[in-house]
VOKOL-714003 format. One record per residue (C-alpha): residue number from 1; x, y, z. Coordinates in Angstrom, 1 decimal, decimal comma. Layout:
% residues N
+-----+--------+--------+--------+
:   i :     c1 :     c2 :     c3 :
+-----+--------+--------+--------+
: NUM :      X :      Y :      Z :
...
+-----+--------+--------+--------+
This chain:
% residues 247
+-----+--------+--------+--------+
:   i :     c1 :     c2 :     c3 :
+-----+--------+--------+--------+
:   1 :   -4,6 :   24,1 :    5,7 :
:   2 :   -4,2 :   23,4 :    2,0 :
:   3 :   -7,3 :   22,8 :   -0,2 :
:   4 :   -8,5 :   19,4 :   -1,1 :
:   5 :   -6,5 :   18,3 :   -4,2 :
:   6 :   -7,9 :   16,4 :   -7,0 :
:   7 :   -5,7 :   13,8 :   -8,7 :
:   8 :   -6,1 :   12,8 :  -12,3 :
:   9 :   -7,8 :    9,6 :  -13,4 :
:  10 :   -7,0 :    7,2 :  -16,2 :
:  11 :   -9,8 :    5,6 :  -18,1 :
:  12 :  -10,2 :    1,9 :  -17,8 :
:  13 :   -9,7 :    1,5 :  -21,6 :
:  14 :   -6,5 :    3,5 :  -21,6 :
:  15 :   -5,3 :    1,6 :  -18,5 :
:  16 :   -5,8 :   -1,8 :  -20,1 :
:  17 :   -3,9 :   -0,7 :  -23,2 :
:  18 :   -0,9 :    0,7 :  -21,2 :
:  19 :   -0,9 :   -2,3 :  -18,9 :
:  20 :   -0,6 :   -4,6 :  -21,9 :
:  21 :    2,3 :   -2,5 :  -23,3 :
:  22 :    4,0 :   -2,6 :  -19,9 :
:  23 :    3,8 :   -6,4 :  -19,6 :
:  24 :    4,9 :   -7,1 :  -23,1 :
:  25 :    7,6 :   -4,6 :  -23,9 :
:  26 :    8,0 :   -2,4 :  -20,8 :
:  27 :    6,9 :    1,2 :  -20,3 :
:  28 :    9,0 :    4,3 :  -19,8 :
:  29 :    7,9 :    7,7 :  -18,6 :
:  30 :    6,7 :    9,6 :  -21,7 :
:  31 :    6,2 :   13,4 :  -21,3 :
:  32 :    4,0 :   13,7 :  -24,3 :
:  33 :    1,7 :   10,9 :  -23,1 :
:  34 :    1,7 :   12,5 :  -19,7 :
:  35 :    0,6 :   15,8 :  -21,1 :
:  36 :   -2,0 :   14,3 :  -23,3 :
:  37 :   -3,5 :   12,1 :  -20,6 :
:  38 :   -3,6 :   15,0 :  -18,1 :
:  39 :   -5,5 :   17,2 :  -20,7 :
:  40 :   -8,2 :   14,5 :  -21,3 :
:  41 :  -11,7 :   15,8 :  -20,3 :
:  42 :  -12,2 :   12,7 :  -18,2 :
:  43 :   -9,0 :   13,2 :  -16,2 :
:  44 :  -10,7 :   15,0 :  -13,3 :
:  45 :  -14,1 :   14,5 :  -11,7 :
:  46 :  -16,5 :   17,4 :  -11,8 :
:  47 :  -16,3 :   18,0 :   -8,0 :
:  48 :  -14,8 :   20,6 :   -5,8 :
:  49 :  -11,1 :   20,8 :   -5,1 :
:  50 :   -7,9 :   22,0 :   -6,7 :
:  51 :   -6,8 :   20,0 :   -9,7 :
:  52 :   -3,2 :   19,0 :   -9,7 :
:  53 :   -1,2 :   20,6 :  -12,4 :
:  54 :    1,6 :   19,3 :  -14,6 :
:  55 :    4,2 :   20,9 :  -12,3 :
:  56 :    2,6 :   19,3 :   -9,2 :
:  57 :    2,8 :   15,8 :  -10,7 :
:  58 :    6,2 :   16,2 :  -12,2 :
:  59 :    7,4 :   17,4 :   -8,8 :
:  60 :    5,9 :   14,3 :   -7,2 :
:  61 :    7,7 :   12,2 :   -9,8 :
:  62 :   11,0 :   14,0 :   -9,1 :
:  63 :   10,6 :   13,4 :   -5,4 :
:  64 :   10,2 :    9,6 :   -6,0 :
:  65 :   13,1 :    9,5 :   -8,4 :
:  66 :   15,4 :   11,5 :   -6,1 :
:  67 :   14,4 :    9,4 :   -3,0 :
:  68 :   15,6 :    6,3 :   -4,9 :
:  69 :   18,9 :    7,9 :   -5,5 :
:  70 :   18,6 :    8,2 :   -9,3 :
:  71 :   20,3 :   11,6 :   -9,2 :
:  72 :   23,3 :   10,2 :   -7,5 :
:  73 :   23,7 :    6,6 :   -8,8 :
:  74 :   22,4 :    4,3 :  -11,4 :
:  75 :   22,4 :    1,4 :   -9,0 :
:  76 :   19,0 :    0,1 :   -7,9 :
:  77 :   18,2 :    0,2 :   -4,2 :
:  78 :   17,0 :   -2,9 :   -2,3 :
:  79 :   13,3 :   -3,8 :   -2,4 :
:  80 :   12,9 :   -2,9 :    1,2 :
:  81 :   14,5 :    0,5 :    0,7 :
:  82 :   12,4 :    1,1 :   -2,4 :
:  83 :    9,2 :    0,3 :   -0,5 :
:  84 :   10,1 :    2,4 :    2,5 :
:  85 :   11,1 :    5,5 :    0,5 :
:  86 :    8,3 :    5,5 :   -2,0 :
:  87 :    5,7 :    4,5 :    0,6 :
:  88 :    6,7 :    7,5 :    2,7 :
:  89 :    6,3 :    9,9 :   -0,3 :
:  90 :    3,0 :    8,4 :   -1,2 :
:  91 :    1,7 :    8,8 :    2,3 :
:  92 :    2,9 :   12,4 :    2,7 :
:  93 :    1,4 :   13,2 :   -0,7 :
:  94 :   -2,0 :   11,9 :    0,3 :
:  95 :   -2,3 :   14,0 :    3,5 :
:  96 :   -5,5 :   16,1 :    3,2 :
:  97 :   -6,7 :   14,3 :    0,1 :
:  98 :   -6,9 :   10,7 :    1,4 :
:  99 :  -10,1 :   10,1 :   -0,5 :
: 100 :   -8,4 :   10,4 :   -3,8 :
: 101 :   -6,1 :    7,6 :   -2,9 :
: 102 :   -9,1 :    5,3 :   -2,6 :
: 103 :   -9,7 :    5,6 :   -6,4 :
: 104 :   -8,4 :    2,8 :   -8,6 :
: 105 :   -8,3 :    5,2 :  -11,5 :
: 106 :   -6,0 :    7,5 :   -9,6 :
: 107 :   -3,6 :    4,7 :   -8,9 :
: 108 :   -3,7 :    3,7 :  -12,6 :
: 109 :   -2,7 :    7,3 :  -13,6 :
: 110 :    0,1 :    7,5 :  -11,1 :
: 111 :    1,4 :    4,1 :  -12,0 :
: 112 :    1,0 :    3,9 :  -15,7 :
: 113 :    1,5 :    7,6 :  -16,6 :
: 114 :    3,6 :    9,2 :  -13,9 :
: 115 :    5,8 :    6,4 :  -12,5 :
: 116 :    5,7 :    3,5 :  -15,0 :
: 117 :    9,5 :    3,0 :  -15,0 :
: 118 :    9,7 :    2,8 :  -11,2 :
: 119 :    6,7 :    0,4 :  -11,0 :
: 120 :    8,4 :   -1,9 :  -13,5 :
: 121 :   11,7 :   -1,6 :  -11,7 :
: 122 :   10,1 :   -2,9 :   -8,5 :
: 123 :    8,2 :   -5,6 :  -10,2 :
: 124 :    9,6 :   -6,4 :  -13,7 :
: 125 :    7,0 :   -7,5 :  -16,3 :
: 126 :    8,5 :  -11,0 :  -16,4 :
: 127 :    7,6 :  -11,6 :  -12,8 :
: 128 :    4,5 :  -13,3 :  -11,4 :
: 129 :    1,3 :  -11,4 :  -10,9 :
: 130 :    2,2 :   -8,6 :  -13,3 :
: 131 :   -1,3 :   -7,6 :  -14,0 :
: 132 :   -2,2 :   -7,3 :  -10,4 :
: 133 :    0,8 :   -5,2 :   -9,6 :
: 134 :   -0,2 :   -2,7 :  -12,2 :
: 135 :   -4,0 :   -2,6 :  -11,6 :
: 136 :   -5,3 :    0,1 :   -9,4 :
: 137 :   -7,5 :   -1,2 :   -6,6 :
: 138 :   -5,8 :   -4,6 :   -6,4 :
: 139 :   -4,4 :   -5,5 :   -3,0 :
: 140 :   -1,1 :   -6,4 :   -4,6 :
: 141 :   -0,7 :   -3,2 :   -6,5 :
: 142 :    2,9 :   -2,0 :   -6,6 :
: 143 :    2,3 :    1,4 :   -5,0 :
: 144 :   -1,1 :    1,2 :   -3,4 :
: 145 :    0,0 :   -1,6 :   -1,0 :
: 146 :    2,8 :    0,7 :    0,2 :
: 147 :    0,4 :    3,6 :    0,8 :
: 148 :   -1,9 :    1,3 :    2,8 :
: 149 :    0,9 :    0,3 :    5,1 :
: 150 :    1,5 :    3,8 :    6,1 :
: 151 :   -2,2 :    4,7 :    6,2 :
: 152 :   -3,2 :    1,8 :    8,4 :
: 153 :   -0,1 :    1,2 :   10,7 :
: 154 :    1,3 :    4,7 :   10,9 :
: 155 :    4,8 :    6,1 :   10,7 :
: 156 :    6,3 :    4,6 :   13,8 :
: 157 :    5,5 :    1,0 :   12,9 :
: 158 :    6,5 :    1,3 :    9,2 :
: 159 :    9,7 :    3,2 :    9,9 :
: 160 :   10,8 :    0,6 :   12,5 :
: 161 :   10,9 :   -1,9 :    9,6 :
: 162 :   10,1 :   -4,8 :   12,0 :
: 163 :    7,2 :   -6,2 :   10,0 :
: 164 :    7,9 :   -8,6 :    7,2 :
: 165 :    6,2 :   -8,8 :    3,8 :
: 166 :    4,3 :  -11,8 :    5,1 :
: 167 :    3,1 :   -9,7 :    8,1 :
: 168 :    1,8 :   -6,9 :    5,9 :
: 169 :    0,0 :   -9,3 :    3,6 :
: 170 :   -1,6 :  -11,2 :    6,5 :
: 171 :   -2,9 :   -8,1 :    8,2 :
: 172 :   -3,9 :   -5,9 :    5,3 :
: 173 :   -5,7 :   -8,6 :    3,3 :
: 174 :   -8,2 :   -9,0 :    6,1 :
: 175 :  -10,9 :   -6,3 :    6,5 :
: 176 :  -10,8 :   -6,6 :   10,3 :
: 177 :   -7,3 :   -5,3 :   10,6 :
: 178 :   -6,9 :   -3,7 :    7,2 :
: 179 :   -9,6 :   -1,1 :    8,0 :
: 180 :   -9,0 :   -0,5 :   11,7 :
: 181 :   -5,7 :    1,0 :   12,8 :
: 182 :   -6,3 :    0,2 :   16,5 :
: 183 :   -6,8 :   -3,5 :   15,8 :
: 184 :   -3,9 :   -3,5 :   13,3 :
: 185 :   -1,4 :   -1,9 :   15,7 :
: 186 :   -2,6 :   -4,2 :   18,6 :
: 187 :   -2,0 :   -7,2 :   16,4 :
: 188 :    1,4 :   -5,9 :   15,5 :
: 189 :    2,3 :   -5,6 :   19,2 :
: 190 :    1,3 :   -9,2 :   19,7 :
: 191 :    3,4 :  -10,4 :   16,8 :
: 192 :    6,4 :   -8,4 :   18,0 :
: 193 :    6,0 :   -9,7 :   21,6 :
: 194 :    6,5 :  -13,3 :   20,5 :
: 195 :   10,0 :  -12,5 :   19,2 :
: 196 :    9,4 :  -15,3 :   16,6 :
: 197 :   11,2 :  -15,2 :   13,3 :
: 198 :   11,0 :  -17,1 :   10,0 :
: 199 :    8,5 :  -19,9 :    9,6 :
: 200 :    7,6 :  -19,8 :   13,3 :
: 201 :    6,5 :  -16,2 :   12,9 :
: 202 :    4,5 :  -16,9 :    9,8 :
: 203 :    2,7 :  -19,7 :   11,6 :
: 204 :    1,9 :  -17,6 :   14,6 :
: 205 :    0,6 :  -14,8 :   12,5 :
: 206 :   -1,5 :  -17,1 :   10,3 :
: 207 :   -3,1 :  -18,9 :   13,3 :
: 208 :   -3,5 :  -15,7 :   15,3 :
: 209 :   -5,4 :  -13,9 :   12,5 :
: 210 :   -7,6 :  -17,0 :   11,9 :
: 211 :   -8,5 :  -17,0 :   15,6 :
: 212 :   -9,1 :  -13,2 :   15,7 :
: 213 :  -11,4 :  -13,4 :   12,6 :
: 214 :  -13,3 :  -16,2 :   14,2 :
: 215 :  -13,7 :  -14,3 :   17,4 :
: 216 :  -15,1 :  -11,3 :   15,5 :
: 217 :  -18,1 :  -13,4 :   14,5 :
: 218 :  -18,8 :  -14,2 :   18,2 :
: 219 :  -18,1 :  -10,9 :   20,0 :
: 220 :  -17,9 :   -7,3 :   19,1 :
: 221 :  -14,3 :   -6,2 :   18,4 :
: 222 :  -13,8 :   -2,5 :   18,7 :
: 223 :  -11,4 :    0,0 :   20,2 :
: 224 :  -13,9 :    1,8 :   22,5 :
: 225 :  -13,1 :   -0,4 :   25,5 :
: 226 :   -9,3 :   -0,8 :   26,0 :
: 227 :   -9,7 :   -3,4 :   28,8 :
: 228 :  -12,1 :   -5,5 :   26,8 :
: 229 :   -9,7 :   -5,3 :   23,8 :
: 230 :   -6,8 :   -6,3 :   26,0 :
: 231 :   -8,6 :   -9,3 :   27,4 :
: 232 :   -9,7 :  -10,4 :   24,0 :
: 233 :   -6,2 :  -10,2 :   22,5 :
: 234 :   -4,8 :  -12,1 :   25,5 :
: 235 :   -7,3 :  -14,9 :   24,9 :
: 236 :   -6,6 :  -15,0 :   21,2 :
: 237 :   -2,8 :  -15,1 :   21,9 :
: 238 :   -3,3 :  -17,9 :   24,4 :
: 239 :   -5,4 :  -20,0 :   22,0 :
: 240 :   -2,9 :  -19,4 :   19,2 :
: 241 :    0,1 :  -20,5 :   21,4 :
: 242 :   -1,8 :  -23,6 :   22,5 :
: 243 :   -2,7 :  -24,5 :   18,9 :
: 244 :    0,9 :  -24,1 :   17,8 :
: 245 :    2,2 :  -26,2 :   20,7 :
: 246 :   -0,2 :  -29,0 :   19,8 :
: 247 :    0,6 :  -29,0 :   16,1 :
+-----+--------+--------+--------+
């Protein structure tokens, strides 16, 4: 079992400055900036654990770059392939140190110092919501949203690539399913079961989640009693189907 690893943090002031640079003129990986930022006294918290070294972080960067095929081709991969490949690396990287990946400052360091070019490739600075995409802790963060998918839904669901971007947003933006894997995976099963696609699928997911959240205020929703959960989801599905048929 490897020791708990501490990831470097980026100060809020430094993050704001780099974010502004990224959105105005772009931001490339800068080895000197990387080394200077890692040597800052505030880079690591004064807690137990093994601090990641330059080699650790450069190795992480290389794995991301290689996964996207940079060593073989200059052609950009699709958004779906980008999200799947980088998300897998982020999830594997977090194993044993998941708490570090709950820190907004860690995400700022990884994004603005270690992987700025990849972040801006996925969401160019001219696109909408640029600040959110580069702000650690934001639900729309370019990399953090990918890690959450793997962390909440697990390998089988993400690897299957059956969930759409709308599905991920609908489930992860709500605390009820965004913080409980059992409820999240059960909801995914219901969405899959309908075999709906396109707008019909989006409508089902939207109404289903609204009904599920409403039910959470009336009855306890947990994963301790499988039969209770099964009956509850059957009821929510039935109400959803009826609501859509009456619309």
